[in-house]
C-alpha positions as CSV (number, residue, x, y, z in Angstrom):
1,M,-87.5,-38.8,253.2
2,L,-84.3,-37.4,251.6
3,F,-83.4,-40.9,250.4
4,K,-86.9,-41.4,248.9
5,Y,-86.5,-38.2,246.8
6,L,-82.9,-39.1,245.7
7,L,-84.2,-42.4,244.4
8,L,-87.2,-40.8,242.7
9,S,-85.0,-38.2,241.2
10,V,-82.6,-40.8,239.8
11,F,-85.5,-42.8,238.5
12,L,-87.2,-39.8,236.8
13,L,-83.9,-38.7,235.3
14,S,-83.3,-42.2,233.9
15,I,-86.7,-42.2,232.3
16,T,-86.0,-38.8,230.7
17,A,-82.7,-40.1,229.4
18,S,-84.1,-43.3,228.0
19,Q,-87.0,-41.6,226.3
20,A,-84.8,-38.8,225.0
21,S,-87.9,-36.7,224.3
22,A,-87.7,-33.0,224.3
23,I,-91.3,-32.6,225.3
24,S,-92.7,-34.5,228.3
25,C,-95.6,-34.1,230.8
26,T,-96.4,-35.3,234.3
27,F,-99.7,-35.5,236.1
28,N,-100.7,-36.2,239.6
29,W,-103.9,-38.0,240.8
30,P,-104.4,-37.1,244.5
31,P,-104.3,-38.7,247.0
32,D,-102.5,-41.6,245.4
33,S,-99.7,-39.8,243.5
34,L,-96.6,-38.1,244.6
35,S,-95.4,-37.6,241.1
36,L,-95.3,-33.8,240.8
37,E,-93.0,-32.9,243.7
38,P,-90.2,-35.3,242.7
39,S,-90.5,-34.3,239.1
40,I,-90.0,-30.7,239.9
41,V,-87.2,-31.5,242.3
42,A,-85.5,-33.7,239.7
43,F,-85.7,-30.8,237.2
44,I,-84.1,-28.4,239.7
45,D,-81.5,-31.0,240.7
46,G,-80.5,-31.3,237.1
47,A,-79.2,-27.7,236.9
48,Q,-75.5,-27.4,236.2
49,Q,-75.3,-23.7,235.6
50,S,-78.3,-21.6,236.5
51,L,-82.0,-21.5,237.5
52,D,-84.5,-18.7,236.9
53,I,-87.8,-19.4,238.6
54,S,-91.1,-17.5,238.4
55,I,-93.7,-18.9,240.8
56,Y,-97.1,-17.8,242.2
57,Q,-96.8,-19.7,245.5
58,L,-94.0,-21.6,247.2
59,D,-94.2,-23.6,250.4
60,N,-93.3,-27.2,249.5
61,D,-90.3,-28.2,251.6
62,G,-88.9,-30.6,249.0
63,I,-88.8,-28.0,246.3
64,V,-87.5,-25.3,248.7
65,N,-84.7,-27.6,249.8
66,A,-83.9,-28.3,246.1
67,I,-83.6,-24.6,245.4
68,V,-81.4,-24.1,248.4
69,S,-79.2,-27.0,247.4
70,A,-78.9,-25.5,243.9
71,A,-77.9,-22.2,245.3
72,K,-75.0,-23.9,247.2
73,R,-74.0,-26.0,244.2
74,L,-74.2,-23.3,241.5
75,S,-73.6,-20.2,243.7
76,A,-76.6,-18.1,245.0
77,A,-76.0,-15.5,242.3
78,N,-77.0,-18.1,239.6
79,V,-80.4,-18.8,241.2
80,R,-83.0,-16.1,240.8
81,L,-86.6,-16.0,241.7
82,V,-89.7,-13.8,241.1
83,T,-93.0,-14.3,242.8
84,E,-96.4,-12.9,243.7
85,S,-96.0,-10.3,246.5
86,K,-99.0,-11.2,248.6
87,Y,-97.5,-14.7,249.2
88,Y,-93.9,-13.4,249.5
89,H,-95.0,-11.0,252.3
90,S,-97.2,-13.7,254.0
91,D,-95.9,-15.2,257.2
92,K,-97.4,-18.6,256.1
93,Y,-95.0,-19.0,253.2
94,T,-91.8,-19.4,255.1
95,G,-90.0,-21.0,252.2
96,Y,-89.1,-17.6,250.8
97,K,-87.2,-16.7,253.9
98,T,-85.3,-20.1,253.8
99,I,-84.3,-19.5,250.2
100,E,-83.2,-15.9,250.9
101,A,-81.2,-17.1,253.8
102,A,-79.2,-19.2,251.3
103,G,-78.3,-15.9,249.4
104,V,-80.9,-16.2,246.6
105,K,-82.4,-12.8,245.5
106,I,-86.2,-12.8,245.3
107,I,-88.2,-10.1,243.5
108,P,-91.9,-9.8,244.3
109,D,-94.2,-8.2,241.8
110,D,-94.6,-5.0,244.0
111,F,-90.9,-4.5,244.1
112,A,-90.7,-1.4,241.9
113,D,-93.2,0.9,243.7
114,G,-95.1,-1.2,246.2
115,T,-98.0,-1.7,243.8
116,D,-99.3,-5.1,243.0
117,R,-101.1,-4.5,239.7
118,G,-102.0,-8.1,238.9
119,Q,-101.2,-11.6,239.8
120,C,-97.6,-12.8,239.1
121,H,-99.3,-16.1,238.2
122,H,-96.4,-17.9,236.4
123,K,-95.3,-21.4,237.3
124,F,-92.1,-21.8,235.3
125,I,-88.4,-22.6,235.7
126,I,-85.6,-21.9,233.2
127,R,-82.8,-24.4,233.7
128,D,-79.2,-23.8,232.4
129,K,-80.7,-21.6,229.6
130,S,-81.5,-24.9,227.8
131,A,-84.8,-26.2,229.2
132,V,-88.1,-24.9,230.6
133,L,-90.6,-26.4,233.0
134,S,-94.1,-24.9,233.0
135,G,-97.7,-26.0,233.7
136,S,-100.5,-25.4,236.2
137,T,-98.6,-26.4,239.4
138,N,-97.7,-24.0,242.1
139,F,-94.8,-25.2,244.2
140,T,-96.9,-25.9,247.3
141,D,-97.9,-29.0,249.3
142,T,-101.5,-28.3,248.3
143,C,-100.8,-28.1,244.5
144,T,-98.5,-31.1,244.4
145,L,-100.3,-33.4,246.8
146,K,-104.0,-32.4,247.0
147,N,-105.0,-30.7,243.8
148,N,-105.1,-32.1,240.3
149,N,-102.3,-30.5,238.3
150,N,-99.8,-31.0,235.5
151,I,-96.4,-29.9,234.4
152,I,-94.8,-29.8,231.0
153,I,-91.1,-29.8,230.3
154,L,-89.6,-28.4,227.1
155,D,-86.1,-29.8,227.1
156,T,-84.7,-27.5,224.3
157,P,-82.9,-24.2,224.2
158,D,-85.2,-23.0,221.4
159,V,-87.9,-21.7,223.7
160,V,-85.6,-20.2,226.3
161,P,-85.0,-16.8,224.7
162,L,-88.8,-15.9,225.1
163,Y,-89.0,-17.2,228.6
164,Q,-85.7,-15.4,229.5
165,Q,-87.0,-12.1,228.1
166,E,-90.1,-12.5,230.2
167,F,-88.1,-13.4,233.3
168,D,-85.6,-10.5,232.9
169,Q,-88.4,-8.0,232.5
170,M,-89.6,-9.0,236.0
171,F,-86.3,-9.7,237.7
172,V,-84.0,-7.1,236.2
173,E,-86.4,-4.3,235.0
174,H,-89.0,-4.9,237.7
175,R,-91.8,-4.7,235.1
176,F,-94.9,-6.7,235.9
177,S,-98.5,-6.9,234.5
178,I,-99.4,-4.0,232.2
179,K,-96.0,-2.4,232.8
180,K,-94.3,-5.1,230.6
181,H,-93.6,-4.7,226.9
182,A,-94.0,-7.3,224.1
183,L,-91.2,-9.8,223.6
184,Q,-88.9,-9.9,220.6
185,G,-88.5,-12.9,218.4
186,T,-90.6,-15.8,217.1
187,H,-93.3,-17.3,219.2
188,E,-93.5,-20.5,217.1
189,F,-91.0,-23.3,217.1
190,T,-90.5,-26.7,215.6
191,I,-89.2,-29.2,218.1
192,E,-88.7,-32.8,217.0
193,G,-91.0,-32.1,214.1
194,K,-93.8,-30.8,216.4
195,K,-95.1,-27.3,216.2
196,V,-94.8,-25.5,219.5
197,E,-96.2,-22.0,220.3
198,I,-95.4,-19.9,223.4
199,Y,-97.4,-16.8,224.5
200,F,-97.4,-14.5,227.5
201,A,-100.0,-12.3,229.1
202,P,-100.9,-9.6,229.3
203,Y,-99.3,-8.3,226.0
204,D,-99.8,-11.3,223.6
205,K,-103.6,-11.3,223.6
206,V,-103.6,-14.9,224.8
207,S,-107.3,-15.3,224.8
208,G,-107.3,-14.4,221.1
209,K,-104.7,-17.1,220.4
210,I,-106.9,-19.7,222.2
211,L,-110.0,-18.6,220.2
212,N,-108.1,-19.1,217.0
213,L,-107.1,-22.6,218.0
214,L,-110.6,-23.5,219.1
215,S,-112.0,-22.3,215.9
216,S,-109.8,-24.8,214.0
217,A,-111.3,-27.8,215.9
218,D,-112.8,-30.3,213.6
219,H,-113.8,-33.2,215.9
220,S,-113.4,-32.6,219.6
221,I,-112.6,-30.1,222.3
222,L,-111.7,-31.5,225.7
223,F,-110.7,-29.5,228.8
224,C,-109.9,-29.5,232.5
225,M,-110.1,-26.0,233.8
226,F,-109.9,-24.4,237.2
227,T,-111.5,-21.1,236.4
228,F,-113.5,-20.6,233.2
229,T,-115.4,-17.3,232.8
230,D,-114.2,-15.8,229.5
231,E,-117.4,-15.1,227.5
232,D,-115.8,-15.2,224.1
233,I,-114.3,-18.6,224.7
234,I,-117.5,-19.9,226.2
235,K,-119.3,-18.7,223.0
236,V,-116.9,-20.3,220.6
237,M,-117.1,-23.7,222.5
238,M,-120.9,-23.5,222.4
239,D,-120.9,-22.7,218.7
240,K,-118.5,-25.5,218.0
241,C,-120.7,-27.9,219.9
242,K,-123.8,-26.8,218.0
243,A,-121.8,-27.4,214.8
244,G,-121.1,-31.0,215.7
245,V,-117.7,-30.8,217.4
246,Q,-117.8,-33.0,220.6
247,V,-117.0,-31.0,223.7
248,Y,-116.2,-32.6,227.0
249,G,-115.0,-30.7,230.0
250,I,-114.3,-30.9,233.8
251,L,-114.5,-27.8,235.9
252,D,-113.5,-27.2,239.5
253,R,-116.6,-27.4,241.6
254,W,-115.9,-24.3,243.7
255,Q,-115.1,-22.0,240.8
256,A,-118.1,-23.4,238.8
257,T,-120.6,-22.0,241.3
258,S,-119.6,-18.5,240.4
259,G,-122.3,-16.7,238.4
260,Y,-119.8,-16.0,235.7
261,S,-118.7,-19.6,235.2
262,A,-119.0,-21.5,231.9
263,Y,-120.6,-24.3,233.9
264,T,-124.2,-23.0,233.9
265,P,-124.4,-22.0,230.2
266,F,-122.8,-25.2,229.2
267,K,-125.2,-27.3,231.3
268,D,-128.2,-25.3,230.0
269,A,-127.1,-26.1,226.5
270,G,-126.9,-29.8,227.3
271,M,-123.1,-30.0,226.8
272,N,-120.9,-32.7,228.4
273,V,-119.5,-30.7,231.2
274,K,-119.0,-32.1,234.8
275,L,-117.9,-30.8,238.1
276,D,-114.8,-32.4,239.6
277,I,-115.6,-34.4,242.8
278,H,-112.2,-34.7,244.4
279,K,-111.3,-33.2,247.7
280,G,-108.8,-30.7,246.3
281,F,-109.0,-28.2,243.5
282,L,-109.2,-29.3,239.9
283,H,-106.3,-26.9,239.3
284,H,-105.5,-27.9,235.7
285,K,-105.6,-25.2,233.0
286,F,-105.5,-27.2,229.7
287,I,-107.5,-27.8,226.5
288,V,-107.1,-30.7,224.1
289,I,-108.2,-30.2,220.5
290,D,-108.9,-33.1,218.0
291,A,-107.1,-35.8,220.1
292,G,-107.0,-39.2,218.5
293,T,-107.4,-37.8,215.0
294,D,-105.2,-36.8,212.1
295,S,-106.6,-33.3,212.2
296,D,-103.8,-31.5,214.0
297,P,-104.2,-32.8,217.6
298,T,-103.2,-30.0,219.9
299,V,-102.6,-29.4,223.6
300,I,-103.0,-25.9,225.2
301,T,-101.6,-25.7,228.8
302,G,-99.6,-23.5,231.1
303,S,-100.6,-21.1,233.9
304,F,-103.5,-19.4,232.0
305,N,-107.1,-19.7,233.5
306,L,-109.8,-18.8,231.0
307,T,-110.6,-15.4,232.5
308,S,-110.4,-11.8,231.3
309,T,-108.1,-11.0,234.3
310,A,-105.6,-13.6,233.2
311,D,-105.6,-12.1,229.7
312,S,-105.4,-8.4,230.5
313,N,-103.7,-8.1,233.9
314,N,-101.7,-11.1,235.0
315,D,-98.3,-12.4,234.3
316,E,-99.1,-15.7,232.6
317,N,-97.6,-18.1,230.1
318,L,-99.3,-20.4,227.6
319,V,-97.8,-23.5,226.0
320,V,-99.3,-24.9,222.8
321,V,-98.0,-28.2,221.4
322,H,-99.3,-29.7,218.2
323,D,-98.6,-33.4,218.8
324,S,-100.7,-36.6,218.7
325,E,-99.0,-38.4,221.5
326,L,-99.1,-35.5,224.0
327,A,-102.8,-34.9,223.1
328,Q,-103.5,-38.6,224.0
329,Q,-101.9,-38.1,227.4
330,Y,-103.8,-35.0,228.2
331,M,-107.0,-36.6,226.9
332,A,-106.5,-39.5,229.3
333,Q,-106.8,-37.0,232.3
334,V,-110.1,-35.8,231.1
335,R,-111.3,-39.3,230.7
336,K,-110.2,-40.3,234.2
337,N,-112.3,-37.4,235.6
338,F,-115.3,-38.5,233.6
339,D,-114.9,-42.0,234.9
340,D,-115.1,-40.6,238.4
341,T,-118.4,-39.0,237.6
342,T,-119.6,-42.3,236.1
343,S,-120.0,-40.6,232.7
344,Q,-118.2,-41.8,229.7
345,M,-116.5,-40.0,226.9
346,V,-117.5,-41.1,223.4
347,L,-115.3,-39.6,220.7
348,N,-115.9,-40.3,217.0
349,G,-118.4,-43.0,218.0
350,V,-115.8,-44.8,220.1
351,P,-116.2,-45.2,223.9
352,Q,-113.1,-43.9,225.7
353,V,-112.5,-46.6,228.3
354,S,-110.2,-46.0,231.2
355,S,-108.9,-48.6,233.8
356,H,-109.3,-46.0,236.5
357,Q,-112.1,-46.5,239.0
358,S,-113.3,-44.0,241.5
359,S,-112.6,-45.0,245.2
360,L,-114.7,-42.1,246.7
361,E,-117.4,-43.0,249.1
362,S,-120.6,-41.0,249.8
363,S,-119.7,-37.8,251.6
364,L,-121.9,-35.0,252.9
365,L,-120.1,-32.3,254.8
366,I,-120.8,-29.2,256.8
367,S,-119.2,-26.6,254.5
368,K,-120.0,-23.1,256.0
369,V,-121.5,-21.7,259.2
370,S,-122.7,-18.2,259.8
371,F,-123.2,-17.2,263.5
372,K,-122.7,-13.5,263.1
373,D,-124.9,-12.7,260.1
374,R,-127.0,-9.6,261.0
375,S,-129.7,-10.8,258.5
376,G,-129.9,-14.2,260.1
377,D,-127.7,-17.2,260.9
378,W,-127.4,-20.1,258.5
379,I,-125.5,-23.4,257.8
380,E,-124.5,-24.8,254.5
381,L,-123.9,-28.4,253.6
382,Y,-122.0,-29.7,250.6
383,C,-122.3,-33.1,248.8
384,L,-118.8,-34.1,247.9
385,D,-120.0,-37.4,246.4
386,D,-123.5,-38.9,246.5
387,G,-122.1,-42.4,245.9
388,N,-124.9,-43.0,243.4
389,S,-123.4,-42.0,240.0
390,G,-124.6,-38.4,240.4
391,K,-128.2,-39.5,240.9
392,G,-128.4,-38.2,244.4
393,M,-128.2,-39.6,247.9
394,E,-131.2,-39.8,250.2
395,I,-130.8,-37.4,253.1
396,G,-134.4,-37.4,254.4
397,N,-134.5,-37.3,258.2
398,Y,-130.8,-36.3,258.4
399,Y,-130.7,-33.5,261.0
400,L,-128.5,-30.7,262.3
401,E,-128.2,-30.0,266.0
402,S,-126.3,-27.8,268.4
403,D,-127.5,-28.0,272.0
404,S,-130.8,-29.2,270.5
405,V,-132.2,-30.2,267.1
406,L,-132.0,-27.2,264.7
407,K,-133.6,-28.8,261.6
408,V,-134.7,-32.2,260.4
409,I,-134.4,-32.6,256.6
410,P,-137.7,-33.5,254.9
411,P,-138.2,-37.3,254.2
412,A,-138.1,-37.0,250.4
413,A,-135.0,-34.9,250.1
414,R,-132.1,-35.9,247.9
415,I,-128.8,-34.2,247.2
416,R,-126.5,-34.8,244.2
417,T,-122.7,-34.6,243.8
418,G,-121.7,-30.9,243.8
419,E,-124.9,-29.6,245.2
420,F,-125.3,-27.4,248.3
421,L,-128.0,-27.3,251.0
422,I,-128.6,-24.2,253.0
423,V,-130.5,-24.2,256.3
424,T,-131.5,-20.7,257.4
425,Q,-134.2,-18.9,259.4
426,G,-137.7,-18.6,258.0
427,D,-140.7,-19.0,260.3
428,S,-143.4,-19.4,257.6
429,R,-141.3,-20.5,254.6
430,I,-141.8,-23.7,252.8
431,D,-138.7,-25.8,252.3
432,E,-137.4,-25.8,248.7
433,T,-136.0,-29.4,248.5
434,A,-135.8,-29.3,244.7
435,S,-132.5,-28.1,243.5
436,R,-132.2,-24.7,241.9
437,N,-128.8,-24.1,240.3
438,G,-127.3,-26.7,242.6
439,V,-128.6,-25.2,245.8
440,L,-131.4,-26.6,248.0
441,R,-132.9,-24.4,250.7
442,L,-134.5,-25.4,254.0
443,F,-136.0,-23.1,256.6
444,A,-135.9,-23.5,260.4
445,Q,-138.3,-21.7,262.7
446,K,-135.8,-21.2,265.5
447,F,-132.3,-20.5,264.3
448,K,-129.9,-18.6,266.4
449,L,-126.4,-19.9,266.8
450,T,-124.1,-19.1,269.7
451,A,-121.3,-16.9,268.6
452,T,-118.8,-17.9,271.2
453,D,-118.6,-21.6,272.1
454,E,-120.6,-24.1,270.1
455,Q,-120.6,-27.2,268.0
456,I,-122.8,-28.1,265.0
457,L,-123.4,-31.8,264.3
458,L,-124.8,-33.4,261.2
459,R,-126.5,-36.7,262.0
460,N,-128.0,-39.3,259.7
461,Q,-131.3,-41.1,260.0
462,K,-129.8,-43.5,262.6
463,G,-128.6,-40.6,264.7
464,E,-124.9,-41.3,263.8
465,I,-122.7,-38.2,263.6
466,V,-121.8,-37.7,259.9
467,D,-119.8,-34.5,260.3
468,A,-119.2,-31.8,262.9
469,V,-117.5,-28.4,263.4
470,C,-116.6,-26.6,266.6
471,W,-115.9,-23.0,267.4
472,T,-114.8,-21.4,270.7
473,N,-114.0,-18.0,272.0
474,H,-110.4,-19.1,272.9
475,D,-110.6,-17.5,276.4
476,G,-109.9,-20.7,278.3
477,K,-113.4,-20.9,279.7
478,F,-116.2,-23.2,278.5
479,P,-119.9,-22.2,279.2
480,R,-121.6,-24.8,281.3
481,G,-122.0,-28.1,279.4
482,E,-120.1,-27.1,276.3
483,D,-117.0,-29.1,277.4
484,K,-119.1,-32.2,277.5
485,D,-120.7,-31.5,274.1
486,L,-117.3,-31.1,272.5
487,Q,-116.0,-34.3,274.3
488,K,-118.9,-36.2,272.7
489,I,-117.7,-35.1,269.2
490,V,-114.2,-36.2,270.1
491,N,-115.4,-39.6,271.4
492,N,-117.2,-40.1,268.1
493,G,-114.1,-39.4,266.0
494,Q,-115.4,-36.1,264.6
495,W,-113.0,-33.8,266.3
496,K,-109.4,-34.3,267.4
497,S,-109.2,-32.4,270.7
498,A,-111.6,-31.4,273.5
499,A,-109.4,-28.5,274.5
500,E,-111.2,-25.1,274.7
501,N,-108.8,-23.6,272.1
502,A,-109.1,-26.5,269.7
503,G,-112.1,-25.1,267.8
504,V,-112.2,-22.3,265.2
505,D,-111.4,-19.0,266.9
506,S,-114.8,-17.3,267.0
507,S,-113.3,-14.2,268.7
508,K,-111.7,-13.4,265.3
509,V,-115.0,-13.6,263.3
510,P,-116.3,-10.1,262.6
511,A,-120.0,-9.4,262.0
512,D,-121.3,-10.7,258.7
513,Y,-118.3,-13.0,258.3
514,I,-118.5,-16.8,258.3
515,I,-116.4,-19.8,258.9
516,T,-115.9,-22.0,255.9
517,R,-114.2,-25.3,255.3
518,D,-111.1,-24.6,253.3
519,S,-111.4,-24.9,249.6
520,S,-109.5,-28.2,249.5
521,F,-112.4,-29.8,251.6
522,L,-109.8,-31.0,254.1
523,D,-111.3,-33.1,256.8
524,T,-108.8,-33.6,259.5
525,N,-111.4,-32.8,262.2
526,T,-109.5,-29.8,263.5
527,A,-109.7,-26.0,263.3
528,D,-107.0,-26.1,260.6
529,D,-109.7,-27.3,258.1
530,W,-111.6,-24.0,258.5
531,I,-110.9,-20.4,257.5
532,I,-112.7,-17.1,258.2
533,T,-114.1,-15.2,255.2
534,R,-116.8,-12.8,254.1
535,E,-117.8,-15.1,251.2
536,A,-121.5,-15.8,251.2
537,A,-123.2,-19.1,251.0
538,Q,-123.9,-20.5,247.6
539,G,-126.9,-18.7,246.2
540,R,-126.9,-16.2,249.1
541,T,-125.2,-12.8,249.4
542,F,-124.4,-10.4,252.2
543,P,-125.7,-6.8,252.1
544,G,-123.2,-4.9,250.0
545,A,-121.2,-8.0,249.0
546,S,-121.5,-10.7,246.4
547,V,-120.0,-14.0,245.5
548,S,-117.9,-12.2,242.9
549,G,-116.4,-10.0,245.6
550,E,-113.2,-10.1,247.6
551,T,-113.0,-13.8,248.5
552,L,-113.8,-15.0,245.0
553,N,-111.2,-12.7,243.5
554,K,-108.6,-14.1,245.8
555,I,-109.0,-17.6,244.2
556,L,-110.0,-16.8,240.7
557,N,-106.4,-17.0,239.5
558,H,-105.1,-19.5,242.1
C-alpha cells in the first residue's frame, strides 16, 4: 500500500512539474477513482518547511500518515491544524489522536470557551507559505473514495497571505465563526494572466459575491452542489433561466429532498436539474459560468454550500477562477453526471457528448425502518437507479415480509430513480401509487414490527430476495425461529452473519427513533450500513420534529 502511494505521489508530482501550471484541479469518480487521496498526500509530501491545515473531518489513514511524516520531517512545531470540534472530540475520528501523538498541535473550534458557534467547514492546506490546496473534499475515506468531490491547487504565494490570516485567526487567536474579523489586503489576484478571487465566510458576504457572478452570466450556468437552499441564489438562477441563460445542475439526492432545497422550485419551473444517482454523496460545491464561450468563463469552488448558514455562521472559503480551460474541466464533471441520468447537456445549440457511460444497475433498497414509532410503524424504500433512463422500474407484486407478508405492492406500481416508497399502517386507506414530490405511499392493514429481533425482506415478483435488514436486541438470545429466519437471509447473500449480535442494535433505538441506511447508501449487508436517528421518512414527520430538524442540520454543511 505504501509503495502504491509513493509511486502515485511521484507520478502526480511529475505531472505538476511538466505542466508547470499554477492552477490545477483533481476530481474523483467513485468507485473507480483513487485520485483524491494520492493527490492530497502528494501535496502534503511536497512540503519542505511548513503545513497549516484547516479541515472539517479527518480519518483517512493515508492522509493522516502523510501529516505524521511531515511532522517528523519538518518538526512538529511546523505542522499546525484546526478542525471542527464535534469530530475532534468523536471517538470515531482516531486520526486526530495519531497526529497529536506525533507532537502536532490541533485547535478545535470550541477551544476558546467550549462553544461551537458554527461549522469549521474549511478544507484547505497552506504549504510552505507558497501554495494552497482547497476544494470540497474532507480528508476522510468517505469523501475521497465514495463521494463525488474535487480539489483545486493554487501553486502561488500570491493567495497565501489571505489564507494565512484566516488560519492564524483560528489557530493563534482562537477566533471562529462570527468571532472572526475581516481580513486585510486584496481579495483579487492575477495568476498566469487569470483573474482569481478568494473570499471567506462569515465576514466576506460570500453569497453576495456569488450573486454578482451569477448576474454576469450571458450563456450558461452549470453546477454540482451538495446543499442548495439559499433563496436569493435560487431566484437569480431562475431569473437567468427565464432570460434565456441555459442552466444545468446536479444536486445530491439526500439534500434535495429537504423542503428548502432548490430542487423542487427548479423542477417546477422546468429547469434542467437532476438528482445524482451514485451511492455516495454528490459532495461537490461548484458552479461554472459561461463555459466554452469567450464571455469570461468562470469557476466557483471551495468549501461553500449554497446555504444561509454557510454564509452567516460557518468558517468557509470560496475560490473563483476566471479561466476557460478550468471551466471546461469543471463543466465535464456536470456532463458526466448528466450522462448517468441519461440526459444530455446542450449548450449554445451543441450537444455536450461525453465518453462516460453509467455502469449502474437497477437498484431498489430498504432505506429506513421504524419499529418504535408511537404513531405507527413504517418502512421506506428508495430507488437508487431504475435502470430505465429515469422512466421508472416496474415493482408491481414486489412484497415486504417479516415473519409473514406485510405488504404486496400493487400490480401497476412504478418507481423512478431518486423516488421513495413508504409502507405504513392504514386499515381503510387507498394506496397512493402515483408519486407526489418523489414519494409513493402504500398502506398495510396489519403493520406492527417487532422491536427486538426481526428481519425485513424485500422480494421481487419471483420471490427472490432483493434486499434485507436485520435488527436484534444484542442480548445473546434469539426468540424461537428468528435464528432460522436470519440464517435464510445469510444463505441468500443478503446478510453477512447469522450471529445474534450481527444485526442493528435495537436495544439502542429510543421511542420515535428509526434505523436508516447510512447516507452513502452503503450495502455491505452488515449492521455497519445502518445508523440510528430521529430523522423522519421522506414526506413524513414525527410529532414535534421535522425533516429540517436535528438530523438534517448535522449534514447540511457536510
